[in-house]
C-alpha positions in Angstrom: 6.4 -61.7 29.4 8.6 -60.9 32.0 7.8 -57.9 34.5 11.5 -56.6 34.8 12.0 -56.7 31.1 8.6 -54.8 29.9 9.9 -52.3 33.3 13.7 -52.2 31.8 12.2 -51.7 28.0 9.3 -49.3 28.7 9.3 -45.7 30.1 6.5 -47.0 33.2 7.7 -46.1 36.1 5.3 -48.6 37.6 2.7 -51.3 36.1 -0.5 -52.2 37.7 -1.4 -55.3 38.8 -5.2 -56.5 38.2 -7.0 -59.9 38.9 -10.3 -60.3 37.6 -10.1 -56.2 35.5 -9.3 -55.2 39.2 -6.7 -52.9 40.2 -5.2 -55.2 43.3 -1.3 -53.6 43.7 1.2 -52.2 42.0 4.4 -53.2 41.2 6.7 -50.6 41.1 10.9 -49.8 39.9 11.8 -50.3 43.1 10.2 -53.5 43.7 11.6 -55.4 41.3 15.0 -54.0 41.9 14.5 -55.1 45.6 13.8 -58.0 44.5 16.3 -58.9 41.4 18.7 -58.0 43.9 17.7 -60.2 46.7 17.8 -63.1 44.1 19.7 -62.8 40.6 22.7 -60.3 41.2 24.1 -58.4 38.5 27.5 -60.3 39.4 30.6 -58.7 38.7 28.8 -55.3 37.1 29.7 -52.3 38.6 28.3 -48.4 38.0 30.3 -47.7 35.1 28.6 -50.7 33.6 25.3 -49.7 33.2 26.0 -45.7 33.5 24.5 -43.3 30.9 28.7 -42.1 30.0 29.0 -38.1 29.2 25.7 -37.0 30.5 24.3 -34.0 29.8 26.0 -31.1 32.9 25.8 -27.5 33.8 28.0 -25.1 34.2 27.9 -23.4 37.3 27.8 -19.7 35.4 24.8 -21.1 33.0 20.9 -20.0 34.0 18.2 -22.0 35.5 16.7 -21.6 32.1 19.0 -22.8 30.5 18.6 -25.9 32.6 14.6 -26.3 31.5 15.8 -26.0 27.9 18.6 -29.5 29.1 15.8 -31.3 30.4 13.5 -30.7 28.6 15.2 -31.5 25.1 17.2 -34.8 26.8 13.1 -35.4 29.2 15.4 -36.0 32.2 14.7 -34.7 35.5 18.2 -34.0 37.3 21.4 -32.3 35.8 24.7 -33.1 37.5 27.0 -29.5 38.0 31.0 -29.7 37.3 32.8 -27.3 37.9 35.5 -26.7 35.0 37.9 -29.6 35.7 34.4 -31.4 35.9 34.4 -32.0 39.3 31.1 -32.7 40.6 29.5 -29.6 42.7 26.2 -30.6 43.0 22.8 -31.1 41.1 19.9 -29.4 39.9 16.6 -30.7 39.2 13.8 -30.0 38.2 11.6 -29.8 41.2 13.7 -26.9 41.7 13.3 -25.1 38.8 9.8 -25.4 39.2 10.0 -23.8 42.4 12.5 -20.9 41.1 9.7 -20.3 38.8 7.5 -19.6 41.6 9.3 -17.6 43.3 10.8 -15.6 40.5 13.8 -16.8 41.2 14.6 -17.9 37.2 17.5 -15.6 36.9 19.4 -17.8 39.1 22.8 -19.5 38.6 23.2 -23.5 38.5 25.8 -23.0 40.9 24.0 -21.0 43.0 21.2 -23.7 43.4 22.7 -27.0 42.9 22.4 -29.2 45.9 25.5 -32.3 46.6 23.8 -35.0 46.1 24.9 -38.7 46.7 27.6 -40.3 43.8 28.2 -43.3 43.6 32.6 -44.0 41.7 32.2 -46.2 38.5 33.9 -49.5 39.6 31.1 -49.6 42.7 28.8 -53.3 42.2 25.2 -52.5 40.7 24.4 -53.7 44.4 26.1 -50.8 46.1 24.7 -48.5 43.9 21.3 -50.5 44.6 21.8 -49.2 48.0 23.0 -46.0 47.7 20.0 -45.1 45.1 17.6 -46.6 47.3 18.7 -45.9 50.9 18.5 -42.1 49.9 15.6 -41.7 48.6 17.0 -40.9 45.0 15.6 -42.2 41.1 19.6 -40.9 40.0 22.7 -40.4 40.9 26.4 -39.3 39.4 28.9 -41.3 38.2 32.3 -40.3 39.8 35.7 -41.3 38.0 38.6 -39.9 38.9 37.0 -37.1 40.5 34.9 -36.4 37.7 31.4 -37.1 37.0 31.6 -40.1 34.1 28.5 -40.3 33.9 24.6 -40.4 36.1 22.7 -43.7 36.4 19.4 -44.3 37.4 17.3 -47.2 38.8 15.8 -48.3 35.2 20.2 -48.5 34.4 20.5 -50.7 37.4 17.7 -52.6 35.6 18.4 -52.9 32.7 21.9 -55.1 33.8 20.1 -56.9 36.4 18.0 -58.1 33.2 21.4 -58.6 31.3 20.7 -55.0 29.3 23.9 -53.2 29.2 24.2 -50.6 27.1 
């Protein structure tokens, strides 16, 4: 079974590489993505075709405890924060929530904690979107269309598109 297929259909972010029952390396999703983008581009495919549409979001006034609940329920580690018009205002990550819990700052709001992160446009090619992900060391980014968050794009979504398994 090809590595890209195995990673695209599982939750594995990396696979061990063994020879004679000895670990000789690790192949990550990023390794597979970079190899696929160099060799067999998803020609003409856009971020909108591969993204998860209508991701869960937070409003700036929502509490961090609400963010924790959503992340746990959806098994995700990042949430875009949007205003009443749907415009992207930043991202709240699980790491920020963990830091907030350590500092007893869970009474803060999503808007207070949100940090602007790189985004991609819905019409950008997957190759361009991958460059944004890798170049900014991001596992996922908001996809923007008409100044609103239309979706969320992760390494795994790009991998599925490169292996012809678009949502």
